[in-house]
PDB file with SEQRES, HELIX, SHEET and CRYST1 records, atoms N, CA, C and O in Angstrom:
SEQRES   1 A   78  MET LYS LYS ASN TYR GLY TYR PRO SER TYR ASN LEU ILE          
SEQRES   2 A   78  CYS LYS ALA THR SER GLY ASP GLU LYS ALA ILE ARG GLU          
SEQRES   3 A   78  ILE LEU ASP PHE TYR ASN ALA TYR ILE SER LYS VAL CYS          
SEQRES   4 A   78  LEU ARG PRO CYS TYR HIS ALA ASN GLY ALA LEU LEU MET          
SEQRES   5 A   78  GLN VAL ASP GLU GLU LEU LYS GLY GLU ILE HIS ALA GLU          
SEQRES   6 A   78  ILE MET LYS ALA ILE LEU LYS PHE GLU ILE ARG VAL LYS          
HELIX    1 AA1 TYR A   10  THR A   17  1                                   8    
HELIX    2 AA2 GLU A   21  VAL A   38  1                                  18    
HELIX    3 AA3 GLU A   56  LYS A   72  1                                  17    
SHEET    1 AA1 2 LEU A  40  TYR A  44  0                                        
SHEET    2 AA1 2 LEU A  50  VAL A  54 -1                                        
CRYST1    1.000    1.000    1.000  90.00  90.00  90.00 P 1           1          
ATOM      1  N   MET A   1       6.173  22.351   5.124  1.00  0.00           N  
ATOM      2  CA  MET A   1       7.481  21.603   5.051  1.00  0.00           C  
ATOM      3  C   MET A   1       7.098  20.126   4.804  1.00  0.00           C  
ATOM      4  O   MET A   1       6.231  19.565   5.475  1.00  0.00           O  
ATOM      5  N   LYS A   2       7.774  19.532   3.824  1.00  0.00           N  
ATOM      6  CA  LYS A   2       7.487  18.088   3.525  1.00  0.00           C  
ATOM      7  C   LYS A   2       8.220  17.201   4.492  1.00  0.00           C  
ATOM      8  O   LYS A   2       9.334  17.504   4.920  1.00  0.00           O  
ATOM      9  N   LYS A   3       7.577  16.090   4.836  1.00  0.00           N  
ATOM     10  CA  LYS A   3       8.316  15.078   5.667  1.00  0.00           C  
ATOM     11  C   LYS A   3       8.962  14.061   4.707  1.00  0.00           C  
ATOM     12  O   LYS A   3       8.441  13.726   3.643  1.00  0.00           O  
ATOM     13  N   ASN A   4      10.150  13.592   5.174  1.00  0.00           N  
ATOM     14  CA  ASN A   4      10.941  12.636   4.439  1.00  0.00           C  
ATOM     15  C   ASN A   4      10.568  11.216   5.020  1.00  0.00           C  
ATOM     16  O   ASN A   4      11.122  10.900   6.073  1.00  0.00           O  
ATOM     17  N   TYR A   5       9.771  10.414   4.498  1.00  0.00           N  
ATOM     18  CA  TYR A   5       9.445   9.109   5.039  1.00  0.00           C  
ATOM     19  C   TYR A   5      10.458   8.004   4.561  1.00  0.00           C  
ATOM     20  O   TYR A   5      10.424   6.874   5.049  1.00  0.00           O  
ATOM     21  N   GLY A   6      11.334   8.357   3.619  1.00  0.00           N  
ATOM     22  CA  GLY A   6      12.208   7.351   3.053  1.00  0.00           C  
ATOM     23  C   GLY A   6      11.479   6.399   2.041  1.00  0.00           C  
ATOM     24  O   GLY A   6      10.354   6.629   1.598  1.00  0.00           O  
ATOM     25  N   TYR A   7      12.226   5.327   1.731  1.00  0.00           N  
ATOM     26  CA  TYR A   7      11.724   4.381   0.802  1.00  0.00           C  
ATOM     27  C   TYR A   7      12.087   3.031   1.211  1.00  0.00           C  
ATOM     28  O   TYR A   7      13.056   2.889   1.957  1.00  0.00           O  
ATOM     29  N   PRO A   8      11.383   1.970   0.788  1.00  0.00           N  
ATOM     30  CA  PRO A   8      11.913   0.665   1.160  1.00  0.00           C  
ATOM     31  C   PRO A   8      13.219   0.359   0.592  1.00  0.00           C  
ATOM     32  O   PRO A   8      13.550   0.825  -0.498  1.00  0.00           O  
ATOM     33  N   SER A   9      14.015  -0.439   1.309  1.00  0.00           N  
ATOM     34  CA  SER A   9      15.476  -0.609   0.826  1.00  0.00           C  
ATOM     35  C   SER A   9      15.541  -1.403  -0.355  1.00  0.00           C  
ATOM     36  O   SER A   9      14.604  -2.141  -0.661  1.00  0.00           O  
ATOM     37  N   TYR A  10      16.597  -1.306  -1.055  1.00  0.00           N  
ATOM     38  CA  TYR A  10      16.920  -2.106  -2.311  1.00  0.00           C  
ATOM     39  C   TYR A  10      16.894  -3.558  -2.030  1.00  0.00           C  
ATOM     40  O   TYR A  10      16.349  -4.325  -2.824  1.00  0.00           O  
ATOM     41  N   ASN A  11      17.446  -3.971  -0.956  1.00  0.00           N  
ATOM     42  CA  ASN A  11      17.369  -5.330  -0.527  1.00  0.00           C  
ATOM     43  C   ASN A  11      16.059  -5.947  -0.330  1.00  0.00           C  
ATOM     44  O   ASN A  11      15.792  -7.082  -0.722  1.00  0.00           O  
ATOM     45  N   LEU A  12      15.234  -5.164   0.296  1.00  0.00           N  
ATOM     46  CA  LEU A  12      13.819  -5.521   0.497  1.00  0.00           C  
ATOM     47  C   LEU A  12      13.062  -5.677  -0.757  1.00  0.00           C  
ATOM     48  O   LEU A  12      12.252  -6.594  -0.898  1.00  0.00           O  
ATOM     49  N   ILE A  13      13.314  -4.775  -1.700  1.00  0.00           N  
ATOM     50  CA  ILE A  13      12.624  -4.788  -2.919  1.00  0.00           C  
ATOM     51  C   ILE A  13      13.103  -6.076  -3.811  1.00  0.00           C  
ATOM     52  O   ILE A  13      12.289  -6.713  -4.480  1.00  0.00           O  
ATOM     53  N   CYS A  14      14.347  -6.367  -3.766  1.00  0.00           N  
ATOM     54  CA  CYS A  14      14.843  -7.516  -4.416  1.00  0.00           C  
ATOM     55  C   CYS A  14      14.228  -8.786  -3.845  1.00  0.00           C  
ATOM     56  O   CYS A  14      13.830  -9.649  -4.629  1.00  0.00           O  
ATOM     57  N   LYS A  15      14.122  -8.959  -2.505  1.00  0.00           N  
ATOM     58  CA  LYS A  15      13.504 -10.055  -1.939  1.00  0.00           C  
ATOM     59  C   LYS A  15      12.000 -10.189  -2.340  1.00  0.00           C  
ATOM     60  O   LYS A  15      11.505 -11.277  -2.635  1.00  0.00           O  
ATOM     61  N   ALA A  16      11.323  -9.046  -2.331  1.00  0.00           N  
ATOM     62  CA  ALA A  16       9.864  -8.988  -2.730  1.00  0.00           C  
ATOM     63  C   ALA A  16       9.667  -9.382  -4.170  1.00  0.00           C  
ATOM     64  O   ALA A  16       8.684 -10.059  -4.471  1.00  0.00           O  
ATOM     65  N   THR A  17      10.574  -8.987  -5.113  1.00  0.00           N  
ATOM     66  CA  THR A  17      10.396  -9.295  -6.412  1.00  0.00           C  
ATOM     67  C   THR A  17      10.711 -10.817  -6.703  1.00  0.00           C  
ATOM     68  O   THR A  17      10.262 -11.331  -7.728  1.00  0.00           O  
ATOM     69  N   SER A  18      11.447 -11.514  -5.846  1.00  0.00           N  
ATOM     70  CA  SER A  18      11.666 -12.879  -5.995  1.00  0.00           C  
ATOM     71  C   SER A  18      10.604 -13.658  -5.363  1.00  0.00           C  
ATOM     72  O   SER A  18      10.678 -14.884  -5.448  1.00  0.00           O  
ATOM     73  N   GLY A  19       9.570 -13.091  -4.704  1.00  0.00           N  
ATOM     74  CA  GLY A  19       8.407 -13.761  -4.226  1.00  0.00           C  
ATOM     75  C   GLY A  19       8.343 -14.039  -2.755  1.00  0.00           C  
ATOM     76  O   GLY A  19       7.466 -14.765  -2.286  1.00  0.00           O  
ATOM     77  N   ASP A  20       9.322 -13.433  -1.983  1.00  0.00           N  
ATOM     78  CA  ASP A  20       9.457 -13.626  -0.597  1.00  0.00           C  
ATOM     79  C   ASP A  20       8.158 -12.975   0.104  1.00  0.00           C  
ATOM     80  O   ASP A  20       7.963 -11.761   0.061  1.00  0.00           O  
ATOM     81  N   GLU A  21       7.382 -13.771   0.680  1.00  0.00           N  
ATOM     82  CA  GLU A  21       6.073 -13.298   1.266  1.00  0.00           C  
ATOM     83  C   GLU A  21       6.215 -12.224   2.324  1.00  0.00           C  
ATOM     84  O   GLU A  21       5.437 -11.271   2.373  1.00  0.00           O  
ATOM     85  N   LYS A  22       7.223 -12.390   3.174  1.00  0.00           N  
ATOM     86  CA  LYS A  22       7.510 -11.525   4.347  1.00  0.00           C  
ATOM     87  C   LYS A  22       7.927 -10.098   3.724  1.00  0.00           C  
ATOM     88  O   LYS A  22       7.480  -9.051   4.191  1.00  0.00           O  
ATOM     89  N   ALA A  23       8.753 -10.133   2.715  1.00  0.00           N  
ATOM     90  CA  ALA A  23       9.151  -8.833   2.108  1.00  0.00           C  
ATOM     91  C   ALA A  23       7.980  -8.186   1.469  1.00  0.00           C  
ATOM     92  O   ALA A  23       7.817  -6.977   1.629  1.00  0.00           O  
ATOM     93  N   ILE A  24       7.170  -8.868   0.775  1.00  0.00           N  
ATOM     94  CA  ILE A  24       5.982  -8.327   0.220  1.00  0.00           C  
ATOM     95  C   ILE A  24       5.082  -7.617   1.219  1.00  0.00           C  
ATOM     96  O   ILE A  24       4.612  -6.499   1.005  1.00  0.00           O  
ATOM     97  N   ARG A  25       4.873  -8.307   2.293  1.00  0.00           N  
ATOM     98  CA  ARG A  25       4.053  -7.859   3.503  1.00  0.00           C  
ATOM     99  C   ARG A  25       4.741  -6.584   4.039  1.00  0.00           C  
ATOM    100  O   ARG A  25       4.033  -5.620   4.327  1.00  0.00           O  
ATOM    101  N   GLU A  26       6.080  -6.524   4.189  1.00  0.00           N  
ATOM    102  CA  GLU A  26       6.721  -5.275   4.639  1.00  0.00           C  
ATOM    103  C   GLU A  26       6.517  -4.089   3.725  1.00  0.00           C  
ATOM    104  O   GLU A  26       6.375  -2.961   4.196  1.00  0.00           O  
ATOM    105  N   ILE A  27       6.500  -4.324   2.422  1.00  0.00           N  
ATOM    106  CA  ILE A  27       6.274  -3.237   1.459  1.00  0.00           C  
ATOM    107  C   ILE A  27       4.831  -2.736   1.622  1.00  0.00           C  
ATOM    108  O   ILE A  27       4.611  -1.526   1.665  1.00  0.00           O  
ATOM    109  N   LEU A  28       3.866  -3.620   1.712  1.00  0.00           N  
ATOM    110  CA  LEU A  28       2.473  -3.267   1.860  1.00  0.00           C  
ATOM    111  C   LEU A  28       2.370  -2.540   3.146  1.00  0.00           C  
ATOM    112  O   LEU A  28       1.662  -1.534   3.190  1.00  0.00           O  
ATOM    113  N   ASP A  29       2.992  -2.942   4.176  1.00  0.00           N  
ATOM    114  CA  ASP A  29       2.916  -2.304   5.517  1.00  0.00           C  
ATOM    115  C   ASP A  29       3.514  -0.834   5.416  1.00  0.00           C  
ATOM    116  O   ASP A  29       2.991   0.126   5.982  1.00  0.00           O  
ATOM    117  N   PHE A  30       4.579  -0.761   4.695  1.00  0.00           N  
ATOM    118  CA  PHE A  30       5.241   0.520   4.458  1.00  0.00           C  
ATOM    119  C   PHE A  30       4.292   1.606   3.885  1.00  0.00           C  
ATOM    120  O   PHE A  30       4.291   2.755   4.325  1.00  0.00           O  
ATOM    121  N   TYR A  31       3.488   1.184   2.883  1.00  0.00           N  
ATOM    122  CA  TYR A  31       2.605   2.014   2.146  1.00  0.00           C  
ATOM    123  C   TYR A  31       1.134   1.936   2.763  1.00  0.00           C  
ATOM    124  O   TYR A  31       0.234   2.559   2.199  1.00  0.00           O  
ATOM    125  N   ASN A  32       0.898   1.256   3.801  1.00  0.00           N  
ATOM    126  CA  ASN A  32      -0.459   1.121   4.344  1.00  0.00           C  
ATOM    127  C   ASN A  32      -1.139   2.449   4.655  1.00  0.00           C  
ATOM    128  O   ASN A  32      -2.309   2.625   4.315  1.00  0.00           O  
ATOM    129  N   ALA A  33      -0.441   3.388   5.290  1.00  0.00           N  
ATOM    130  CA  ALA A  33      -1.124   4.617   5.678  1.00  0.00           C  
ATOM    131  C   ALA A  33      -1.422   5.455   4.430  1.00  0.00           C  
ATOM    132  O   ALA A  33      -2.433   6.157   4.462  1.00  0.00           O  
ATOM    133  N   TYR A  34      -0.681   5.459   3.373  1.00  0.00           N  
ATOM    134  CA  TYR A  34      -0.969   6.021   2.126  1.00  0.00           C  
ATOM    135  C   TYR A  34      -2.180   5.467   1.509  1.00  0.00           C  
ATOM    136  O   TYR A  34      -3.119   6.165   1.125  1.00  0.00           O  
ATOM    137  N   ILE A  35      -2.126   4.186   1.427  1.00  0.00           N  
ATOM    138  CA  ILE A  35      -3.369   3.430   0.925  1.00  0.00           C  
ATOM    139  C   ILE A  35      -4.607   3.664   1.605  1.00  0.00           C  
ATOM    140  O   ILE A  35      -5.672   3.804   1.004  1.00  0.00           O  
ATOM    141  N   SER A  36      -4.487   3.709   2.827  1.00  0.00           N  
ATOM    142  CA  SER A  36      -5.755   3.980   3.645  1.00  0.00           C  
ATOM    143  C   SER A  36      -6.270   5.419   3.414  1.00  0.00           C  
ATOM    144  O   SER A  36      -7.476   5.648   3.327  1.00  0.00           O  
ATOM    145  N   LYS A  37      -5.360   6.350   3.320  1.00  0.00           N  
ATOM    146  CA  LYS A  37      -5.857   7.695   3.061  1.00  0.00           C  
ATOM    147  C   LYS A  37      -6.460   7.899   1.685  1.00  0.00           C  
ATOM    148  O   LYS A  37      -7.378   8.703   1.525  1.00  0.00           O  
ATOM    149  N   VAL A  38      -5.955   7.180   0.684  1.00  0.00           N  
ATOM    150  CA  VAL A  38      -6.497   7.253  -0.641  1.00  0.00           C  
ATOM    151  C   VAL A  38      -7.885   6.545  -0.676  1.00  0.00           C  
ATOM    152  O   VAL A  38      -8.712   6.841  -1.539  1.00  0.00           O  
ATOM    153  N   CYS A  39      -8.116   5.632   0.249  1.00  0.00           N  
ATOM    154  CA  CYS A  39      -9.380   4.783   0.239  1.00  0.00           C  
ATOM    155  C   CYS A  39     -10.403   5.447   1.065  1.00  0.00           C  
ATOM    156  O   CYS A  39     -11.470   4.855   1.226  1.00  0.00           O  
ATOM    157  N   LEU A  40     -10.211   6.643   1.629  1.00  0.00           N  
ATOM    158  CA  LEU A  40     -11.324   7.275   2.434  1.00  0.00           C  
ATOM    159  C   LEU A  40     -12.393   7.563   1.607  1.00  0.00           C  
ATOM    160  O   LEU A  40     -12.254   8.012   0.470  1.00  0.00           O  
ATOM    161  N   ARG A  41     -13.704   7.268   2.255  1.00  0.00           N  
ATOM    162  CA  ARG A  41     -14.992   7.585   1.634  1.00  0.00           C  
ATOM    163  C   ARG A  41     -15.887   8.215   2.606  1.00  0.00           C  
ATOM    164  O   ARG A  41     -15.841   7.888   3.792  1.00  0.00           O  
ATOM    165  N   PRO A  42     -16.751   9.158   2.138  1.00  0.00           N  
ATOM    166  CA  PRO A  42     -17.653   9.819   3.122  1.00  0.00           C  
ATOM    167  C   PRO A  42     -18.785   8.891   3.491  1.00  0.00           C  
ATOM    168  O   PRO A  42     -19.371   8.198   2.660  1.00  0.00           O  
ATOM    169  N   CYS A  43     -19.073   8.915   4.831  1.00  0.00           N  
ATOM    170  CA  CYS A  43     -20.219   8.071   5.288  1.00  0.00           C  
ATOM    171  C   CYS A  43     -21.033   8.869   6.288  1.00  0.00           C  
ATOM    172  O   CYS A  43     -20.516   9.437   7.249  1.00  0.00           O  
ATOM    173  N   TYR A  44     -22.334   8.885   6.017  1.00  0.00           N  
ATOM    174  CA  TYR A  44     -23.152   9.777   6.858  1.00  0.00           C  
ATOM    175  C   TYR A  44     -23.830   9.003   8.041  1.00  0.00           C  
ATOM    176  O   TYR A  44     -24.512   8.002   7.822  1.00  0.00           O  
ATOM    177  N   HIS A  45     -23.634   9.468   9.226  1.00  0.00           N  
ATOM    178  CA  HIS A  45     -24.111   8.856  10.402  1.00  0.00           C  
ATOM    179  C   HIS A  45     -25.648   9.091  10.538  1.00  0.00           C  
ATOM    180  O   HIS A  45     -26.201   9.995   9.912  1.00  0.00           O  
ATOM    181  N   ALA A  46     -26.295   8.281  11.341  1.00  0.00           N  
ATOM    182  CA  ALA A  46     -27.763   8.386  11.451  1.00  0.00           C  
ATOM    183  C   ALA A  46     -28.146   9.846  11.952  1.00  0.00           C  
ATOM    184  O   ALA A  46     -29.205  10.343  11.568  1.00  0.00           O  
ATOM    185  N   ASN A  47     -27.371  10.475  12.731  1.00  0.00           N  
ATOM    186  CA  ASN A  47     -27.698  11.876  13.205  1.00  0.00           C  
ATOM    187  C   ASN A  47     -27.313  12.984  12.123  1.00  0.00           C  
ATOM    188  O   ASN A  47     -27.443  14.184  12.364  1.00  0.00           O  
ATOM    189  N   GLY A  48     -26.879  12.540  11.035  1.00  0.00           N  
ATOM    190  CA  GLY A  48     -26.582  13.509   9.956  1.00  0.00           C  
ATOM    191  C   GLY A  48     -25.090  13.917   9.895  1.00  0.00           C  
ATOM    192  O   GLY A  48     -24.685  14.605   8.957  1.00  0.00           O  
ATOM    193  N   ALA A  49     -24.331  13.531  10.811  1.00  0.00           N  
ATOM    194  CA  ALA A  49     -22.863  13.781  10.860  1.00  0.00           C  
ATOM    195  C   ALA A  49     -22.187  13.105   9.733  1.00  0.00           C  
ATOM    196  O   ALA A  49     -22.523  11.984   9.352  1.00  0.00           O  
ATOM    197  N   LEU A  50     -21.193  13.823   9.180  1.00  0.00           N  
ATOM    198  CA  LEU A  50     -20.371  13.166   8.132  1.00  0.00           C  
ATOM    199  C   LEU A  50     -19.066  12.600   8.652  1.00  0.00           C  
ATOM    200  O   LEU A  50     -18.233  13.330   9.188  1.00  0.00           O  
ATOM    201  N   LEU A  51     -18.892  11.317   8.495  1.00  0.00           N  
ATOM    202  CA  LEU A  51     -17.580  10.660   8.865  1.00  0.00           C  
ATOM    203  C   LEU A  51     -16.897  10.157   7.685  1.00  0.00           C  
ATOM    204  O   LEU A  51     -17.507   9.862   6.657  1.00  0.00           O  
ATOM    205  N   MET A  52     -15.593  10.052   7.823  1.00  0.00           N  
ATOM    206  CA  MET A  52     -14.760   9.467   6.685  1.00  0.00           C  
ATOM    207  C   MET A  52     -14.341   8.060   7.159  1.00  0.00           C  
ATOM    208  O   MET A  52     -13.782   7.861   8.237  1.00  0.00           O  
ATOM    209  N   GLN A  53     -14.659   7.099   6.263  1.00  0.00           N  
ATOM    210  CA  GLN A  53     -14.275   5.731   6.616  1.00  0.00           C  
ATOM    211  C   GLN A  53     -13.421   5.137   5.473  1.00  0.00           C  
ATOM    212  O   GLN A  53     -13.531   5.539   4.314  1.00  0.00           O  
ATOM    213  N   VAL A  54     -12.598   4.201   5.836  1.00  0.00           N  
ATOM    214  CA  VAL A  54     -11.756   3.498   4.849  1.00  0.00           C  
ATOM    215  C   VAL A  54     -12.611   2.499   4.157  1.00  0.00           C  
ATOM    216  O   VAL A  54     -13.316   1.713   4.791  1.00  0.00           O  
ATOM    217  N   ASP A  55     -12.553   2.525   2.879  1.00  0.00           N  
ATOM    218  CA  ASP A  55     -13.354   1.569   1.997  1.00  0.00           C  
ATOM    219  C   ASP A  55     -12.373   0.252   1.980  1.00  0.00           C  
ATOM    220  O   ASP A  55     -11.402   0.229   1.224  1.00  0.00           O  
ATOM    221  N   GLU A  56     -12.652  -0.739   2.772  1.00  0.00           N  
ATOM    222  CA  GLU A  56     -11.911  -1.889   2.906  1.00  0.00           C  
ATOM    223  C   GLU A  56     -11.869  -2.664   1.518  1.00  0.00           C  
ATOM    224  O   GLU A  56     -10.810  -3.172   1.150  1.00  0.00           O  
ATOM    225  N   GLU A  57     -12.872  -2.742   0.850  1.00  0.00           N  
ATOM    226  CA  GLU A  57     -12.964  -3.477  -0.390  1.00  0.00           C  
ATOM    227  C   GLU A  57     -11.929  -2.870  -1.409  1.00  0.00           C  
ATOM    228  O   GLU A  57     -11.174  -3.608  -2.043  1.00  0.00           O  
ATOM    229  N   LEU A  58     -11.918  -1.517  -1.545  1.00  0.00           N  
ATOM    230  CA  LEU A  58     -10.998  -0.793  -2.447  1.00  0.00           C  
ATOM    231  C   LEU A  58      -9.686  -1.006  -1.964  1.00  0.00           C  
ATOM    232  O   LEU A  58      -8.826  -1.245  -2.811  1.00  0.00           O  
ATOM    233  N   LYS A  59      -9.335  -0.965  -0.683  1.00  0.00           N  
ATOM    234  CA  LYS A  59      -8.078  -1.235  -0.116  1.00  0.00           C  
ATOM    235  C   LYS A  59      -7.536  -2.636  -0.451  1.00  0.00           C  
ATOM    236  O   LYS A  59      -6.367  -2.833  -0.784  1.00  0.00           O  
ATOM    237  N   GLY A  60      -8.394  -3.512  -0.347  1.00  0.00           N  
ATOM    238  CA  GLY A  60      -7.962  -5.025  -0.765  1.00  0.00           C  
ATOM    239  C   GLY A  60      -7.730  -5.043  -2.168  1.00  0.00           C  
ATOM    240  O   GLY A  60      -6.822  -5.777  -2.558  1.00  0.00           O  
ATOM    241  N   GLU A  61      -8.377  -4.373  -3.014  1.00  0.00           N  
ATOM    242  CA  GLU A  61      -8.135  -4.444  -4.487  1.00  0.00           C  
ATOM    243  C   GLU A  61      -6.804  -3.745  -4.720  1.00  0.00           C  
ATOM    244  O   GLU A  61      -6.007  -4.265  -5.501  1.00  0.00           O  
ATOM    245  N   ILE A  62      -6.500  -2.593  -4.097  1.00  0.00           N  
ATOM    246  CA  ILE A  62      -5.165  -1.969  -4.301  1.00  0.00           C  
ATOM    247  C   ILE A  62      -4.084  -2.911  -3.870  1.00  0.00           C  
ATOM    248  O   ILE A  62      -3.105  -3.117  -4.588  1.00  0.00           O  
ATOM    249  N   HIS A  63      -4.253  -3.499  -2.680  1.00  0.00           N  
ATOM    250  CA  HIS A  63      -3.195  -4.412  -2.212  1.00  0.00           C  
ATOM    251  C   HIS A  63      -2.931  -5.592  -3.254  1.00  0.00           C  
ATOM    252  O   HIS A  63      -1.795  -5.977  -3.531  1.00  0.00           O  
ATOM    253  N   ALA A  64      -3.995  -6.079  -3.754  1.00  0.00           N  
ATOM    254  CA  ALA A  64      -3.824  -7.142  -4.816  1.00  0.00           C  
ATOM    255  C   ALA A  64      -3.103  -6.728  -6.009  1.00  0.00           C  
ATOM    256  O   ALA A  64      -2.280  -7.485  -6.525  1.00  0.00           O  
ATOM    257  N   GLU A  65      -3.362  -5.552  -6.491  1.00  0.00           N  
ATOM    258  CA  GLU A  65      -2.651  -5.051  -7.645  1.00  0.00           C  
ATOM    259  C   GLU A  65      -1.268  -4.662  -7.318  1.00  0.00           C  
ATOM    260  O   GLU A  65      -0.410  -4.765  -8.194  1.00  0.00           O  
ATOM    261  N   ILE A  66      -0.949  -4.200  -6.081  1.00  0.00           N  
ATOM    262  CA  ILE A  66       0.390  -3.957  -5.833  1.00  0.00           C  
ATOM    263  C   ILE A  66       1.289  -5.166  -5.698  1.00  0.00           C  
ATOM    264  O   ILE A  66       2.472  -5.169  -6.039  1.00  0.00           O  
ATOM    265  N   MET A  67       0.600  -6.257  -5.144  1.00  0.00           N  
ATOM    266  CA  MET A  67       1.276  -7.512  -5.108  1.00  0.00           C  
ATOM    267  C   MET A  67       1.571  -8.066  -6.546  1.00  0.00           C  
ATOM    268  O   MET A  67       2.652  -8.605  -6.784  1.00  0.00           O  
ATOM    269  N   LYS A  68       0.638  -7.934  -7.461  1.00  0.00           N  
ATOM    270  CA  LYS A  68       0.906  -8.314  -8.824  1.00  0.00           C  
ATOM    271  C   LYS A  68       2.011  -7.520  -9.478  1.00  0.00           C  
ATOM    272  O   LYS A  68       2.854  -8.062 -10.194  1.00  0.00           O  
ATOM    273  N   ALA A  69       1.994  -6.242  -9.224  1.00  0.00           N  
ATOM    274  CA  ALA A  69       3.060  -5.413  -9.766  1.00  0.00           C  
ATOM    275  C   ALA A  69       4.486  -5.679  -9.184  1.00  0.00           C  
ATOM    276  O   ALA A  69       5.482  -5.557  -9.896  1.00  0.00           O  
ATOM    277  N   ILE A  70       4.553  -6.025  -7.940  1.00  0.00           N  
ATOM    278  CA  ILE A  70       5.728  -6.383  -7.331  1.00  0.00           C  
ATOM    279  C   ILE A  70       6.311  -7.576  -7.965  1.00  0.00           C  
ATOM    280  O   ILE A  70       7.492  -7.602  -8.310  1.00  0.00           O  
ATOM    281  N   LEU A  71       5.465  -8.613  -8.131  1.00  0.00           N  
ATOM    282  CA  LEU A  71       5.922  -9.869  -8.768  1.00  0.00           C  
ATOM    283  C   LEU A  71       6.303  -9.799 -10.240  1.00  0.00           C  
ATOM    284  O   LEU A  71       7.032 -10.671 -10.711  1.00  0.00           O  
ATOM    285  N   LYS A  72       5.828  -8.773 -11.008  1.00  0.00           N  
ATOM    286  CA  LYS A  72       6.170  -8.546 -12.306  1.00  0.00           C  
ATOM    287  C   LYS A  72       7.351  -7.672 -12.565  1.00  0.00           C  
ATOM    288  O   LYS A  72       7.898  -7.594 -13.665  1.00  0.00           O  
ATOM    289  N   PHE A  73       7.738  -6.979 -11.432  1.00  0.00           N  
ATOM    290  CA  PHE A  73       8.843  -6.026 -11.522  1.00  0.00           C  
ATOM    291  C   PHE A  73      10.178  -6.784 -11.686  1.00  0.00           C  
ATOM    292  O   PHE A  73      10.482  -7.793 -11.050  1.00  0.00           O  
ATOM    293  N   GLU A  74      10.929  -6.177 -12.610  1.00  0.00           N  
ATOM    294  CA  GLU A  74      12.271  -6.739 -12.808  1.00  0.00           C  
ATOM    295  C   GLU A  74      13.336  -5.742 -12.487  1.00  0.00           C  
ATOM    296  O   GLU A  74      13.230  -4.577 -12.872  1.00  0.00           O  
ATOM    297  N   ILE A  75      14.337  -6.154 -11.810  1.00  0.00           N  
ATOM    298  CA  ILE A  75      15.496  -5.355 -11.524  1.00  0.00           C  
ATOM    299  C   ILE A  75      16.636  -5.682 -12.470  1.00  0.00           C  
ATOM    300  O   ILE A  75      17.099  -6.822 -12.494  1.00  0.00           O  
ATOM    301  N   ARG A  76      17.092  -4.738 -13.232  1.00  0.00           N  
ATOM    302  CA  ARG A  76      18.161  -4.908 -14.194  1.00  0.00           C  
ATOM    303  C   ARG A  76      19.441  -4.101 -13.692  1.00  0.00           C  
ATOM    304  O   ARG A  76      19.371  -2.898 -13.440  1.00  0.00           O  
ATOM    305  N   VAL A  77      20.489  -4.759 -13.577  1.00  0.00           N  
ATOM    306  CA  VAL A  77      21.711  -4.077 -13.204  1.00  0.00           C  
ATOM    307  C   VAL A  77      22.613  -3.937 -14.319  1.00  0.00           C  
ATOM    308  O   VAL A  77      22.944  -4.915 -14.989  1.00  0.00           O  
ATOM    309  N   LYS A  78      23.049  -2.710 -14.563  1.00  0.00           N  
ATOM    310  CA  LYS A  78      23.956  -2.437 -15.781  1.00  0.00           C  
ATOM    311  C   LYS A  78      25.403  -2.676 -15.449  1.00  0.00           C  
ATOM    312  O   LYS A  78      26.269  -2.506 -16.307  1.00  0.00           O  
TER     313      LYS A  78                                                      
END                                                                             
């Protein structure tokens, strides 16, 4: 069974596309768990155990690209 997590509100998206830093941060926070899961990388412990760790560098790059995409996004109302 799929969970319904919803989406960021239209008002929040409009604020973010106009450059509101707080709104952009809220959108990044909304998708933070998903981005972290995508950025998981295997890491081997000294005793040979396999651990999964978040690649913070990749996560930062993804955040930067999302911010660029938000600022380029245009909302057109017909």
